[in-house]
N, C-alpha and C positions, 0 to 999 in steps of 0.2 A: 504493500500500500504506500502511496506517496505521503510525504510529511504533511501535517495539518497546516493549512494556510491561515494567515492572519485574518481576523474578522473583517478588516478593511478590504480584503480581496473579494469578499462575497457581496453579490448584488442580488437583491430580492427580485425574483421573476414570478409574475402572475400569469399562470397558464389559463387556457379557456376554462378548464375544470375549476380552478381556484377562483376565477372571476365569477363563475356561476355560484360557487359556494358563498362568496362574499356578498353577492347581490341577494341571494335568498336569506342569508343571515341578517342583513339589514332590512330587507323587504323591498320589492320592486318599486312600489309607490314612494317609499321614503328615499330611495336612491334617486329617483327622478326629481323629487322636490329638492333634495340636497344639491344635486348637480345644477338645477335651475338657479338656485341661490349662489352657488360657487361661481358659475359663469357670469351671472349678473354682477357679483362683487368685483370680478376682474374687469368687466366693462366699466365699472365705476372708477377704475384706475388705469384706463386705457392708455394714457400718455406714457406710462412707464415701460410699455412693451415695445420690443423691436418688431416692426411690421413690414412684411413684403409679400407680394403674391407668391404662392407656392411654386416650387420648381416641378414642372410637369414634363414627362416623357411620353409623347403620344405615338401610337401605332395604329394600324388598321383595326386591330382587335380591341383596343381600349387605351387606358392611360395609367401610368404609374407616377405617383406624386410624393414629394417630400414637403412636409409642413413644419418649419422651424419657428421658434420664437424664444424670447427671454425677457424676464422682468429685471435683469441686472443681478439677481441673486441665484435664480434657478433658470436653467435652459431646458427646453423640451423640443422633441421633433416627433413627427408621426410619418411612417411609411404607409401608404394606402394605394390601392389600385381601384380601377373601375372598368370592368369588362362585362358589358351587357350580355354577350353570348355565352358567358360561363354557365348560366343555369341550364342550358341545353346539354352541357357536358357534365352536369352533376356537381359543378363548383359554385361557390358563392360569387355573386357579382362584385362584392366588395370584401376585401380582406385587409387587415391592418395590424400593425404593432407599433409601440411607441416607447420612448425613453425619456427619463427625467434625470437631470444631472446638476451638480453644483457648479456654479460659475467660477468660484474662487479656486477650486482644485481641478475642475474638469472631470472629477470622478462621478460615474453614474450613481444615481440613487435608486433607480427603479427601471426594470424592463418589463413590459406588459403586453399581453394581447390587447388589440384594440378593435377587433371586429365587433364584439359585443359592446365594448365601451363606446365605440363610435356611434352605434345605434342609440345607446342611452343618452349620450351627450347631444346628438343631433335632435332627438326628441325634446330634451331639456331646453335647448336653444330655441326651438320652435315655440315651446310653452312660454319661455321668457319673453319672446317677441309678442306673443298673443296677449300676455299679461299687460303689456304697454299699449298695444295697438288694436286689439279686438274690441268689439262692442262689450261693455261691461256686463250685459245680461246674456252673453253667448252661452247657449246650452246644447246646440246641435252642431256637429262637425261632419263635413263631407271628406272622405278619404279616397282620392282618385289615384290608383296605383296601389295594389295590395300585395307588394312584395315584402322583403325582409324587414323594412322599416315600419310597416303600417301599424302593427300592434303597439310598438313603442310610442309612436306618435299619438295614438288614441289614448293610451294610458297616461301619458304626460299631460295631455290636455284635460283629462279628468282630474288628475292629482293636483294640478297647479291652477287651472282656470275654472274647473267645475263643470266640464262638459258632461251631459247626461246621456246623449245619444250620438252614435256614429253611424253614418250612412256610407256604404262601401260600393266601389265599382272598380273593376279591372277588365281589360279586354280578354283576360283568361279567367273564366268562371271558377276554375279550380283554385286560383289564388284567392278569390273572394270567399270561397267556402273555407279555405284554410284559416283566414283571418276571423271569420264568423265563429268557427269552432274554437279558436284560441281565446277569443274574447267572451265566450258564452257564459263564463262564471266571473266576469270582471265587474259586474254591477252596471255596465253600460247597456242601454237598449241598442241592439245591433240590427240594422236594416240593410239587406243586400239588394242592390239595384242593378238594372240592366243597361243603363246608359249614364254618361257623365251628367247630362241634363237632369235626369231623374235624381241623381245623387245630390246635387246642390240645392234641390228644392227645400226650402225651410232652414237651410244651414246658415249660420252666422260666421262660421270659420270653415274655409275650404283649403285643404292641403293637397297639393299635387306632388306625387313622388313616383315617377315612371323611370324606366331604366334605359330605354333606347337612346343611343347616341345619334340624335337626329333633330332637325328643326321640326318639332311636332307642334300640333295645335290641340292640346288637351281641353282647353277652355277657349271659346270664342266670345267675342264682345257681347253678343245678344244674350248669352247665358248668365252674365254677371249683373246682378241687380245692385241697387244702392245699399250702402251700409254694411257690407261684408268685409271680412278680413281674409286675405289669401296668403297662405304660406306656400311659396313655390320653392320646393327643395330638390326637385329632380334635375333641374338644369345646373350642371356643375362642371362643365368644360366647354371649350370653344366648339361651336357647331351643334350644341344641344340646348333646346329650349322647349317650353311646354305651353306658353301662353301666347295668344294672338297679340300683336303689337298694339291693337286698338284698346285692349284692356289696360296696358301700361299708360296709354295716353290719357285715360280717365282716372288712373289710380295715383295715390300719393305713395311713393316707393321708398322703402328703407332697405339698407344693405349693411353688411358687416364691415368690409374694407373695400372702399370704392375702387381702387386700382385693380383689385382681383376680380370683383364682380363685373367690371366693364369687360373683362376678358371672357369670363365663364358664365355669367348669370343671364337672366332674362333680358337685362338691359343691353346685352351685346347686340341686339337687333335694333336698338334705338340710336339716334345721333348722339355725338359726344356732349352736346348741350343739354341732353335730357336731365332734368334735375332729380337728384336723390339725396337722402339724408342718411348718414351713418348712424346706426342704432345706438351706439354709445352716447351720442349727443342727447337722445331722448332719455336714456337711462340716467344720465347725469343732470337732466333738467335744462340743458342748453337749447333744446329744440322741442317742438310740440309733436306729439304722436297723433292720436285720433283727436280731431278738433270738432267734429259734428257727427250727428247720427247717420247722415246719408253718405258720408265719406267712404270711399273704397280704399282700404289700406293694403299694401302689398309688401310682404317681407321676402325679398329676392335673396334667398339664402343659398350660399354655395359651400358653407363650412369654412371656418377660419382657425388658424393655429392657436389663438388664445383659448378657444373652447377646448381644444385637446389638452393644453397646458392645465386648465382648470380641472379637467377630468382626471388627468394623471396625478396631479397633486392631491386631489380628493382620495384617490385609491391609495396613494402612498401614506396618507394620514391614517386611513382606516386599517392599514396593515399592522400598525403598532400594537404589540402585545397579542397578535393573532398568529395562526399557522396557515394563512391563506396564500402562501407563496413557497417557492423553492429557492434555496440559496445557491446562486450560480457562482462558480469559481472562474470568473472571466477577466480578472485584473491581476497581473503580475505584481507582487508586493514583496520584493526582497528586503532582507534586514537592512542592507545598505542600498539606498535608491540608485546608486551609481553602479552597483554590482549585479546586473541582471544575468550576466553569463555565469557568475559564481553561483547564483541560485540554481541555474540549470545544472551545473556540475555537481553540486552537493546533493541534488535530488536523484542522481543516477543510481546509487546503490539501492535506494528504497524502491525506485520504479522498476528495477530489474528483479527484485525479490518475488 
């Protein structure tokens, strides 16, 4: 057996199994409420973060992205892909992992799966936006696109905003049946619909979350009445949108980080002069969110690195005193920091035994 490593050499790793254990230990609703508050708290200190559009590598099949940020004390990044054709091959459309590290030493603090965590933080971000932008009496949500994100979105809106009914539609009826089954014991009234038009009838919050990498028109202008809030979360790369441009012309649009959303969001189809408001300004009270009952508000969300930062920090904090992680020996930590080769030499007898 090799010699024992210094505790500094171990980095906690949260596997998918342990992420599920952690979420069930806390409770899904509580995790969604906690993440909503964590993300909003970091929006309140927006100015301290390093911000840049994510680094994306596009291919015919999809996109692979890196999403880094830092608040000056802690650094984080997420690796994430988006491959719409993956489901036909039995793979997830989105898979991700993330890292949290100390800025002062560069040493990692946490390595974690982020496929589940991204679904949770995306739902929490939608709920945070709705808390500031949706009609205050919103009780009915339309969910168009019933893939891997759908249940998380509905549960976050229930836990944070108070939604009581979710109306479902997907071009694949099997996807809608899946969501309806998964939400059957959620306490939500679940209505399965046969068209997008039917789905949004009576809804005050409309969430679109489709996977195809294409300029799609999930909602047309004539379908959208006054007074609703739209969470458009499916458009997240160049060449991929869900809303007709005429809807954007009528809506008051809010974004996470404008330089990134201009490239990837619904507003990529609009001229550069199209006005938007970064959501942190609403959270901090610098800008108005919903100003009247007939206003159409749109959260053009593509996901941003600060939200991953918030989620990773939350998980790191919840690990303290728990066993919801594996200790990974991924950092060389010789007794003398200058003697890396000596550490290798001294380990030889034990490794050969």
